[in-house]
N, C-alpha and C positions, 0 to 999 in steps of 0.2 A: 788389455789392448794396450799398443801403445801412445800414449798421448804426448802434445808437445809441449810438456811440462814449463810449465813458470819457474822450476827451481833452478838452479847455476847447477852449471857442472864444480865443487868443491876443488879445492887445488889438491887436498890432503884427503885421503877415505875417511870416511865415517870410521871411530873406530871401535863400534858394536854394532857394525853393519852386519855380519853374521847371525847375530842375535836378534836384530830386528828382521833379518829376513827367513830367520823360521817361526818368529811372529805374526808374521805377513803375512806367511805362507798358512799358517793355522788359520787365519779369518777365511782368506781364500779358500780352503779346505771346509767351511762351515757352506761354505754359500756352493760349494758344489756339490757336497753332502746330500743338500737340501733338494736340489733335483731329482735322483733316486731314493733318496729314503722315503719318499711317500708314498712311493707308487705298491709296497708290498704293507702299507697298513693302510691300501684304498678300503677293500673291504670293512674292518673292522670300526672306520671312519665312517663308512657311509650305514654301518647298522646300530650303531653310537647314535650319531647325529641325525639318523634316517633320510642321509641324502638318498635324491634322483640322480636317475645319470646324467643331466646336465652338471647338476651341482657337483657331482662327481669328478667330473671333468676338471671343472672350473676350477679344483683344485691343487692341482699340477698347472694347469696354462694360465692361472693367474700369479704364478709364479713365475715362469718363465717368458709373460708378455710382457709384465713392467721391467725385468732385468734386460730384455734384450730392447724392448722398446725406446728406453730410458737412457739407455750406458752410454752413445755417444753423449749424452747433455751431460752422465756424470763428468766424461771426458774432459768434457769445455770444463766444469765449474772445478774440477782440479787445477785447474791452467789457470783459472779468473779469484780461485780463490786461498788457491795450495794446495798442495793432494793430501799434507799431513792434517789438516783442517779438514778437509772434505771423507778423507778414509774415519777418521772419526766420530763422525756424524754420520756416516752408513753403516758402521760397526753397531753405533748404541740403536739406530733405527732398526737394525735386524734383528740388535737381542732382544727390545721391546716386543717387538713385533712375536717374534717367536712365543714371547709368553702369551701372550695374547692368542696365540695358537691354539698352547698347549693346553688354553682356559677356558677353551672357546666352549658356550655352551650352547651353538645352532650353529647354521650353515655359515647366517650372515656375518657372525664375526670371524667365523674363521675363515673363511673367501677375503675378506676386510685385511685379516693378519696376513693372508700369501701373499697379496697383491702390496701392502707393506713392505713385506720381506725382501719382495723385488725389486721393490726402493731404493732398500736399503743396499740389499746387491749391487743394482745399478749405479750408485755413487761409490760403493766400497770396492768394486773389482778395477775399474781403470785405476783411482787413485795411487790404488795399491801398486800394480805395477808401474805407473811412474814412479812411484817411489825407488824401487828395486832397480830400475834400470840407470836412476838418478845416483843411484848411492855405489854402484859397481861399473871398474871402468876395466876398460883391457879386456884380457885374458879371461876376469873374476868375472865381466859381467856374465860372458855366455855361460858360464857354470852355474851363475846365480838363476842366470836364464831355464837354462837346463833342469833345476828343481824345481822352478816356477811349473816348466811343462808337465814334470810329472805329476802334480797336485790333480789334475785331471782325470785319469787314469784310475789312481789309486780312489779319488775321491768317490766314484762311480762303485768302485769293488766295493768299498766299505760299508757306503751307502746301503747296497742292497742287504747286506749281513745285519748292518747295528739295527737295519729299518724291522728285519724279519725276530729280530733277538729281543729286541725293545718294546714289540707288538705284543710280540707272544709272552714277554714276562711281563712288567707291570704295565703297560697298557699302550695304547698308540698317542698319548697325549706328551709323553718322553719321548717324543722323535724331535718334539719341539722344545722339551724342557729343556733335550742335552748337551742344548744351543747355550743356551744362560748364563752359566758357571762358565763355561768357555769365555764368552763374549765378554762380560763380567771379569774374567782374569787379566783379558788381552784390553782392555780400556784401563784400566790400570798400570799395566808395565809401557804399554805402547808410546803414552806420550814422554816418557822418560827415554825413549828409546830414538826416537827419529828424531831426524834433522828438524829442527823450526823452517816455516815457511816465511822464503826471505820474498820483498816484494819486487817486481822488473819493471812493473808498465806493461807487462804481456796482457791484462784483461780489456774485454772487448765485452761487446754486446752477445748476450745469452738467445739462441733461436730456441726459445721456448715454444712459441704456438708451433714452431715444426717437430718437438719430441711430444708435444700432446695431440700435434696432428695424426702422428706415423702411430702412436699405440691406439686409441683410438680406433685407426682404421685397420687395425689390424684385428683391435678386440673384437671389432663389428665387423670381419670378416670371421675372426674363429666363432662368436655367437650363428653367424648364419651357417656355417656349416656342422656344428652341434646342432640344430632345430632338423635340419634336411631327416635325422633319425626320427624326429616325432610326428613332421609334418609332411616328410618329401621336398622334392626339391622345386616342384611349381608351385609352394602354396607363398602367401604372404609375409607369413615368418621366417619365411628364408629368402625369400625373394628381396624383402627391402633391407635387412639389413648387407646384406651383398651387395648389393646395388649401393647403401650407403657408403660402404668399406671402398668403394670404387670412387667413386666423390671424393670418399675422406684421402685419398690417396692421389687424386688431381691433385687438391689442395694444400696436399705436400709438395708434392711436385712445382706445383706454382710457385709459394711461399718459398722452397731454396734456390729458385732461381733469383728473386727480389731482395731475397738478404743476404747482406753485406759480408756478414758472417757465417755462411748456413752451416746445419747442422750434420750437414753429409753433401758432400759437394758433386751435385748429380753428375757432373764427368768421369768420376774415377767409373759410372756405370759405362762410359764406351770402352773403357780396357780393357782388350778380350782376358787378360791371367785375370783379372780381378771378378770378371762377371763369371768365368769358367769357376774360381775358389770358390765364390759365391755360391751357385748351384751347386757344384756339389756337396758343402757345407749345410745349406738346407736339405740337401735331400739324405743327407749322412745324420744329419741329428735328426730328423722327420721321424728315418728307421730306426734309429736305435733307443731313441725314448718311447714310442709305440711299442717295439719289444718287449720294453720293460712296464709296459702299462696294460697291452694283453695280455702276456705272458703271467702279471703277478693276478688277476682279474682269473684267469684262467684255469689257475693253479689250485686257487683257491676257493673256486663258485662249481668247478665239474668237476675237476680231481680229488678236491676235497683235502688238500694240503694245508696245513696250518703256516702262519707265517714264517718262523721258525725253520721249517722246511722252507719253505718257497724263496726266504734267502737266502738259503743255502745251494739248494738248485741254480739261483742265480748268479752267484759268484765266480763259476767259472767262464762265464759269458761277460762278464765285467772284465776279466783276469786276458781273454783272449781278444778284447777289442786294447790292451795295454798292448799284446803281445802283437797284434795289426799295426799299430802306431809303432812300436821298435824295428818290425820288417821293414814298414811303408817306407821309414824315414833311411832306410841304407837302399830300396830300392829305386828310391825317386831318382836317384839320382847314379842309379847304374842303368835302370831298364828306360830310364826317362820316364816322366807325370804323366804322361798318353797310355802307356801299360796300365801303370798302375790303377791308374782311377780306371780303366774297364776292365782291368783285373779284380781289384776289387768291389766293385761291385758285381760283375760277376759272378764273383763268390759268395755275394750279402744274395744275389738271387738263387743261387742254390742252394744255398742254407734253408730258403723260404721257400721250395718248394714242396718241399716234404708236407710241410705245414697247412699247403694250398690243395693238396690232394689225399692225406688222410683223414680221415674221419677225427671229430676234435677229443671223443673219447678213448683216441690211438694210448700209450702210455708214453705218459711225459719225459719216463728217463730215459725214454729208447726213442722218442722221436722229436721231443719239443728240445729238449736240452739241449741234443748234438745239433737241431737243425739251425738253432739260436748262437750256439758258438761259433760256427761255421759262419755267420753269416756275417758276426761282430768282429769276429779275425779280417775279414773281408773291410767291412766299414773303418776298421781302424787304420788300416792301411790308407783309408780314403780320407779321414782325418787330415793325414799329415799332407798326403796330395794337395789337397784343398787347398792349406797353410802354405805350401813352395812354390804351389803354381800362384798367388794371388800375392805373396809378399817375396818369392824370388824371383818371378818374372817381369818386374816393375822396375823405374830408377828406386834408388834409394830415398829420396826427398818424398815420394808417395808413398812410404810403408804405414806411415803412422795412420791416413787417412785409410788406405786399404784394409789394414788390421779392424779397425773400427767398424767397416762395415764388413767385413768374415764373421768377427764375433757377435755382429747384429744380426746374422742371418744364423747365425749358429741356435742363438737362444731362440729366434723367428721360428724356426723347424720345427724345434720341440713340440711348441704350442702349437702350430698346427698339424704337427704330424698328430698330437693325442686327440686333435679336436674329429680328427678326420676315424681314428683308428675306434674312439667312442662313438662313433656313427654308425661305422658299418657294423663293429662288434656287438653293441649294447642296444642299439635303438630298435623302437617298435616296430616289429615285421622285419629287422633283418636275419639276414642267412646266418650268422655270429660272426666267430671269429675265425672260421675257415677264410668267409671272403674278405676278411680284415687284412689276413695272409698274403691271401692272393693278389690283392691291392700289391704291399708290400714288396712282393717276388715281381710284379710288371713295374712298378716303379723303379728297382735296383736294377732290370734288366735293361729300360727303354734307355735309363740316367749313364747307364755301361755304353753303349750303342752311339748316342747323340751327344754326351762332353765330351768324349777326348777328341774332335775335331776342333771346338773351342780353346782349347789350350794351345798356347803358342811351342813350335818349337825349340830346341833348343836344354841345355842343363838349368834349372834353376840354380841362383845361391841359396843356401842353409840361413833359413832367417833366425836360429839363434832360439828363439823360444818364445819369440815377439809377436806370436800368435794368439797370447792372451788369455782370455776369463777361462780356455778350457784348450 
């Protein structure tokens, strides 16, 4: 996400900026990879560490929760302490946490490692984009941000394939071990390539209470949603975390209003483009990450596929997401963001419909694969629409704040999507995967009908790639 970085604009371009860009993108690639690489390995992780449904859900959500909840704080830290310093600290933490995850002997160590990975990612990602935006200028910046934006689709595609290959080969710990040599190589190389941080007097108070409140509130919400699968919606074990989440969100809003330099300027949530873009990003991410979660478990638990075949089957789904994003970048300026949002979500709903109507035992190659590939094609276009709506229909000086909010909703969407998908598909007494895909279809259809009126009329400006982490 773009931050109002403390780095000054250099008079002369950095001589090794393209090499630095390649390495920064490699670091970002690891972060994106770790969202999807875990999904294919979940059954093997559960079997080895004896994880129940709740713990299995947190293997995915602990990472996205800390990544999304602390990303805005990471951007503020990059402003205050210097983007170079924060990037290297985040990369070191992510690398160490990856090693801890691979060595994990039990659920507690694994979940702690996943949370630490998320904290490292929240430091690394905004600092990395701050360095990219300050190292390049003019037409070069647009090209550099285009490379950055392409990392999201390719990272997701490689994640499902790599997760299957490593799980079926040396074993699931290697989905985490693979980050270690890459991280160490980057830590050894990047300090010689990145420009030094220069003090600018831009330091200000950090809204650490706000970051902790919003992350804890979302954690309580996820915990309550996961508990519904075991205890039902009216049990104290469900209601207390949900009520606690509401109270914590209210405390976060009150804190942001009182803080001189708030983590999130709540006035941005009164801007129609930001609200519409954030809602689209939340729903699209929730649906896509739920597809990977539900599909991976169904293919291995019901259809009996191994991890490698599961990864191969999901590769077209990841690729159609990237194709949809490419098509969406063209359609959003020709047909307009309203039509692109409605069409993309309608396509996602149509893709989910066969999975909601057909039995779970239907052939995955003729039902699951084409259905999810169709839905992902629509969601790819929605991701672009969400970004261009939030950043292309507001004043340029607000783009950094809007981007931070949209990126936060991206990560939190994945967190909430997996929590709900797990509850419906795997909870005690739950009807199963068909119910979860039915909810996906209804959510996409409802969003297709309700979101377009929120989007202001007009042609968005292309934000270049400033949509950040994904």
